[in-house]
N, C-alpha and C positions, 0 to 999 in steps of 0.2 A: 277363109284363113287356113293356111296350111299348118298342119300340126308340127310341132317342133320334134325334130328327130331325137330319139333317146341318146343320151350321152354314152359313148363307147368306153367301156372299161379298159384301162391300159393292160396290156398282156403281162402276165406274171413273169418275173425274172427267172433265169435258169436255176438260181439258188433257191428261190421260193418253191419252184416245182420239185427240185431235189429234196428239199425239206419235207414237202407234203408226201412224197413217195416214201421217204425214210420213216416218217411217223406212221404211215399206213402199212409198214412191213412188220407184221406181228412177231415174227421170229426175232427180228432185230430189236424190237421193243422188249421182248422177253430177255434177251441177252443183256440189253442195256440196264434193265431193272436189276438183274443179278449183279452186274458190275457196280451199280450205284450202292446196293446194299452192302456188298463186300468192301467197297471203298469207304463207306461211312463207318462200318464196324472196325476196319483197320485204323482209321484216323481217330476214332473215339475210344478205342480199346484201352488206352491208359486211364480213361475216366470211368468207363463202364465195367471193365474187367481187367484191372492191372495184374500183371504177373508177379507173384511173390517169389523172389529169388532164393529163398531159403528152402533147403531140401527137407522133405517130410517123408522119411523112410517108412513110418508107420502107416502111411496112406498110399504106398506104392502099389501099382498094378491093380487098381480097383476098377472093376467093370463099370460100364455106364449105369448110372443110377440117378435117383432124385437129388442126391447130394453132389454128385459129379456127373453132369449130363453126358459128357463124352468120355468118362473114365479118367484115370490118371496114368502117368507113364512110369518108367522104372525108377525115377527119382522122386516120385510122389507129386509131380506137378499136375495141376488140373489141365486136362487136354483142351478144354474150351478156351481157357486163357492162353495156353501155349499156342494154339492155332491162330488166335487173334494176333498175338505178338509176331508169329511167323508170317502172317499175311502182309504186315507192313514191309518186311524185308523182301519177300517174294515179289510183291507188286512194285516196290521201288526199283528193284533190279530190272524188272521187265520194262518199265517205262523209261528209265535212264539209259539202259543199253540200247533200246530201240531208237531213242533220240539220237544217240551217237551214230548208229548204223544208218538211219535215215539221212542225217546231215551229211555224213561222209559219202554215202552212195549217191545222193542227189548232186553233190558238187562234182564228183568224179564223172558220173553219167552225163551231166550237163556240159562239162568242159569237153568230154570226148565227143559227144554228139554235135556240138556247135563248132568246135575247132576242126574236126575231121583230120584227114591225112595221117601223118606220122604220129601226132599226139593221140589221135583216136586209136590207132593200131597199138601203140605202146600201152596205153591205159587198159585197153581190152585184153592184152596179153597178161597184164598183171592180174586182172580179174580172173582170167582163165587159170592162172597159176594158183590162186587161192581156192578156186572152185575144184581143182583137181585133187585137193586134199580134203578128206571128210572133216566136217566142222568139229565133230566130237574129238577127233585126234588133235586138231589145233588147240582146242580148249584144254584138253588134258595136258598136253605138252607145255602150254604157256603157264597154266596154273601150277603144275608140278615143279617147274623151275623156280617159281617165286613163292613167297608166303601167301597162302590164300587169305583174302579179305573181301569185304563187300565191294570196296572201290576197285580192286583188281578184277573181280568177277564182272562188274559192270563194264569196265574198259575192254576186257577180253571178249565178252559177248558182243559188244558194239563193234570191235575191230574184226570180228569173224562173221558178222552178219550183214555187211553192206553190199556184198557183191551182186546179189539178186536185184537190189534196188538200183544199183549203177546200170545194170543191163536194161532194166525197165525204163529208167529215165532217159538213157541214151536213145532207145528206140522212139520214145515220145518226142524228144528234141529233134531227131532226124526228120520226123513228120511235120513238126511245127515250124522249123526254121525256113521253109520255103513258102510259107503263107504270105498273103499280100501285106499284112501289117508289119511283118518282120522285114520284108523286102523294102517297104516304104521307109522304115527306120534306118535301114542301111543307106538308102538313097539320100536321106537327110544328113548323113554323116555322123550318126550317133556312135558312141564308143561300143566296142563289142560287149563289155561287161554290162553296160546299161541295157543293151538289147537283150542280153541273156537273162538278166535278173528282173527286168521290167516288162518285157514283151514275150518271152518264151516260157520261163519257169511258171508264171501264174497259170499258163494253159496246160501244164503237165502235172499239176498237183493232185488231180483226182486219183490216179492210180497210186501215187505216193501215200495218200491218206489211207487208202485201203490196205496197202502193203504194211503200213505202220500198225494198223489195228490187228492184222493177222500176225505180225511179227512179235507183238507183246506176248501172246500166248506161247509162241515157240521159244521165246527167251525164258519164260517161266519154266517150261519143260526142260530146257538146257540147264538151267540152274539147278533144278531138281535132280537131274542126272548127275551133275558134278557133286552135289551134296551127298547123293546116294553112294558115290564112289569114295567119299571122304575128302574130296578136293574142293568142296564148295564153302558155304558159310561155316564159320568156326565158332564154337562157344566162346563167350557167353551170348553172342548173337544167335538167333535161330531163324529158320525158314521152314517152309513145308517140306522141302527135300531133306533137310537135316533131321526133321522129326521122323520121316520115313526111315532114314539111315539109322537112327537111334533105336528103332523098333524092329529092324530086320531079323534079329535073332529070336524074336518073340511073336512071330506071326501066328503061331498056333495057340499059345496060351494067353496072349494079349493082343488079339487081332486089331483092336480099336486104335492102337498106336500108329499102325501103318494104313489102316483102312480110311480113317477120316481125313488125314491130309491128302491121301490119294484121291478121294472123292472131291475135295476142294480144288485140287489141281485140275482134274478132269472138268469140273463144273466151270472153272474160270476160263480155261482154254476154249471150251465149247461156247461160252458166252462171248468171248472176243471174236471167235469165228462167225457167230451169228451176226454180231454187229458189223463185222467186215463184209459179210455177204450182203447185208442190208445197205451199207454204204455203196457197195459196187453196183447193186441194182438201182439205187436212187440216183447215182451220179452218171450212170451210163445212159446216154440218150436212146440207145437201142431198146431200152426197157420202157420207153414212153408208152403211156396208156391213153 
């Protein structure tokens, strides 16, 4: 009697392979752990360390101690509680503004790449026009003309950060639109929008996901720069950038006011970059092992 051949295991899906690579990327796991901790602390801060809005001038400018782990600021606020409150605003601005930029950039890049011709040329000239002006100049101009608010900062950051995504998506669409499954969909008479959103965009999401991850860190930095210039988040709201702005005149005698939010900004941006690098390596088939 012949022995039964062993059952062959089905090959792992590309997403399963990418997930295994990402989980095996220790730098990405480190960055993800940092982001999870920061996210949980920001979400739970009203419960674990609510910020007392009353000013305590008797407790102002206290150095880090057992009573105040990270010291107090010029108004007597506990820096630990203040940083947790600021994290909610900074992370919210980062996520929402990148969401706007990714959505707008994906739509513009996809339409330009798929339509081609004059539509492609017109859209890309608009992208070039925006790219020719430094982003910080656009941000300062837009915010200075209007009353600064969290909503305005989110919108302005989103509307000034989509151009790189548009170029990225356009290049990917140009490569995908000539593949066999897209040509078959055209031959079957499918509408262009259906071909674009069901047969092309799902195949170009990998670089978009990576760009979104890296863009959040850049958005947090941009918000911090605006707040440092006095054009960002305004009291009674707070953010890491606004905390740095409030302590810029006391960098020598109260260094902790600017040092700790600066460290948190650097740590958060580095964590997002590590996660972005891990996603890029995991989703890129050229990194197969």
